[in-house]
C-alpha positions as CSV (number, residue, x, y, z in Angstrom):
1,M,14.7,-16.9,-7.9
2,Y,16.8,-14.7,-6.6
3,Q,13.9,-12.7,-5.0
4,A,12.2,-16.3,-3.6
5,T,15.6,-17.3,-2.0
6,V,18.2,-15.2,-0.9
7,P,16.0,-12.0,0.8
8,V,13.8,-14.8,2.1
9,F,16.0,-17.1,3.6
10,R,18.7,-14.1,4.9
11,H,15.3,-12.6,6.9
12,Y,14.2,-15.9,8.4
13,L,17.5,-16.7,9.7
14,S,17.7,-13.3,11.2
15,R,14.5,-14.4,12.5
16,I,16.2,-17.6,14.0
17,A,19.2,-15.7,15.8
18,D,16.3,-13.3,17.6
19,M,14.6,-16.4,18.7
20,V,17.8,-18.1,19.5
21,A,18.7,-14.7,22.0
22,I,15.2,-15.1,23.8
23,A,15.4,-18.7,24.0
24,G,18.8,-19.1,25.8
25,P,21.1,-22.1,25.9
26,E,19.5,-24.6,27.8
27,A,16.1,-24.2,25.6
28,L,17.2,-25.0,22.5
29,D,18.3,-28.5,23.6
30,H,14.4,-28.9,24.1
31,Q,12.9,-31.3,21.2
32,I,9.4,-32.4,20.2
33,A,8.9,-36.2,20.1
34,D,12.0,-38.2,18.5
35,A,13.1,-34.9,16.4
36,F,15.8,-33.0,16.8
37,P,16.3,-30.5,19.5
38,A,15.8,-27.2,18.5
39,R,19.1,-26.0,17.9
40,Q,19.7,-28.8,15.4
41,Q,16.3,-27.5,13.6
42,F,17.8,-24.1,13.1
43,A,21.3,-25.4,12.3
44,T,19.6,-27.3,9.6
45,A,17.6,-24.6,8.2
46,A,20.8,-22.4,8.0
47,G,22.2,-25.2,5.8
48,F,19.3,-25.5,3.6
49,S,19.6,-22.0,2.8
50,L,22.8,-22.3,1.2
51,R,21.9,-25.8,-0.3
52,I,19.3,-24.2,-2.3
53,A,20.3,-21.0,-3.0
54,C,23.8,-21.9,-4.2
55,P,22.9,-24.3,-6.5
56,L,20.2,-22.1,-8.0
57,A,23.0,-19.4,-8.5
58,G,25.6,-21.8,-9.9
59,R,27.5,-21.8,-7.0
60,E,29.0,-24.9,-5.4
61,V,27.5,-25.5,-1.4
62,P,30.1,-24.4,1.1
63,D,30.8,-26.0,4.6
64,L,29.5,-23.7,7.6
65,P,30.5,-23.8,11.2
66,Q,28.7,-26.1,13.7
67,A,28.2,-24.0,16.4
68,L,25.0,-22.0,15.7
69,G,25.6,-18.6,16.1
70,P,28.6,-18.3,13.8
71,R,26.3,-20.6,11.4
72,L,23.5,-18.6,11.3
73,A,26.0,-15.4,10.6
74,V,28.1,-17.1,7.8
75,A,24.8,-18.1,6.2
76,R,23.5,-14.6,6.4
77,A,26.9,-13.3,5.0
78,L,27.4,-15.7,2.2
79,L,23.8,-15.2,0.8
80,G,24.6,-11.5,1.6
81,A,27.1,-11.5,-0.6
82,M,25.0,-13.3,-3.6
83,K,23.8,-11.3,-6.6
84,P,20.5,-11.4,-8.1
85,A,23.0,-11.4,-12.1
86,E,23.7,-15.1,-10.7
87,F,20.5,-16.2,-10.2
88,E,20.0,-15.6,-14.3
89,G,18.8,-18.3,-16.1
90,A,18.2,-20.4,-13.0
91,E,15.3,-21.3,-13.9
92,A,16.7,-23.9,-16.8
93,R,19.2,-25.3,-14.6
94,V,18.4,-29.1,-13.5
95,I,19.8,-29.6,-9.5
96,T,21.0,-33.0,-8.9
97,H,21.0,-33.2,-4.8
98,I,20.4,-35.8,-2.3
99,A,16.8,-36.1,0.2
100,G,17.7,-38.4,3.0
101,Q,18.9,-41.4,1.5
102,A,16.9,-40.4,-2.3
103,E,18.7,-39.0,-5.2
104,L,16.9,-36.7,-6.7
105,R,16.9,-34.8,-10.0
106,Q,14.5,-31.6,-10.2
107,T,14.1,-28.7,-12.5
108,A,14.9,-25.7,-11.0
109,E,11.4,-24.3,-10.1
110,D,10.7,-27.9,-8.5
111,F,13.9,-28.0,-6.4
112,L,13.0,-24.5,-4.9
113,Y,9.2,-24.6,-4.6
114,L,8.5,-28.2,-3.8
115,Y,11.7,-29.4,-2.1
116,G,14.0,-26.3,-0.9
117,L,11.4,-23.7,1.1
118,P,9.5,-26.4,2.2
119,N,12.4,-28.0,4.0
120,F,13.7,-24.5,5.2
121,F,10.3,-24.0,6.9
122,F,9.8,-27.1,8.5
123,H,13.2,-26.9,10.6
124,V,12.4,-23.4,11.1
125,T,8.9,-24.1,12.6
126,M,10.1,-27.4,14.3
127,G,12.6,-25.1,16.1
128,Y,9.8,-22.6,16.8
129,A,7.7,-25.1,18.0
130,A,10.4,-26.8,20.2
131,L,10.8,-23.7,21.8
132,R,7.4,-23.1,22.3
133,A,7.0,-26.4,24.0
134,A,10.2,-25.8,26.5
135,G,8.2,-23.2,27.6
136,V,10.0,-20.0,25.8
137,A,7.7,-17.0,25.6
138,L,7.9,-16.7,21.5
139,G,5.0,-15.6,19.5
140,K,3.8,-14.8,15.6
141,A,5.9,-11.8,15.9
142,D,9.0,-13.8,16.9
143,F,8.6,-16.1,14.1
144,D,7.6,-13.9,11.4
145,G,9.0,-10.3,12.6
146,F,5.8,-8.7,11.0
147,H,2.8,-9.5,13.5
148,L,2.5,-7.2,16.4
149,Y,0.1,-7.8,19.3
150,A,-0.6,-5.9,22.5
151,P,1.0,-7.4,25.5
152,G,-1.4,-9.9,27.0
153,F,-3.0,-10.6,23.9
154,R,-4.8,-13.7,23.2
155,F,-7.0,-15.3,20.6
156,D,-9.5,-17.0,23.5
157,A,-12.5,-18.1,21.8
């Protein structure tokens, strides 16, 4: 479970930090419909990274700074301090947590794969989409850090 959490969360928190740097502060206040603004979507994703990894590693979930930049940096650092050995036996854990107003009790695998990862990526994607809707020039490469397209490339049919 270490491989499905720590490296994944650290990579995408880094991607968020890069998107935030491209966007600038004003664009971070943009939102889609009545959803959270991009800034809050990204802050929530940072919180989710620890809300998921910490219980699986047998740790308490720490408080994070409110400001987005420090929040992302602290979450990445805390994740970076986690060791694979902390996750040994995680599959046997049962995680009790709150999802909105629902109290849930899930196996570690359901907690990670059905709740944690989808919610983390939901908030990352909503933040990305809000920035795109604000006119920020972001592409798939900015989101995942892997794709590469020539300048001006478009998928025109």
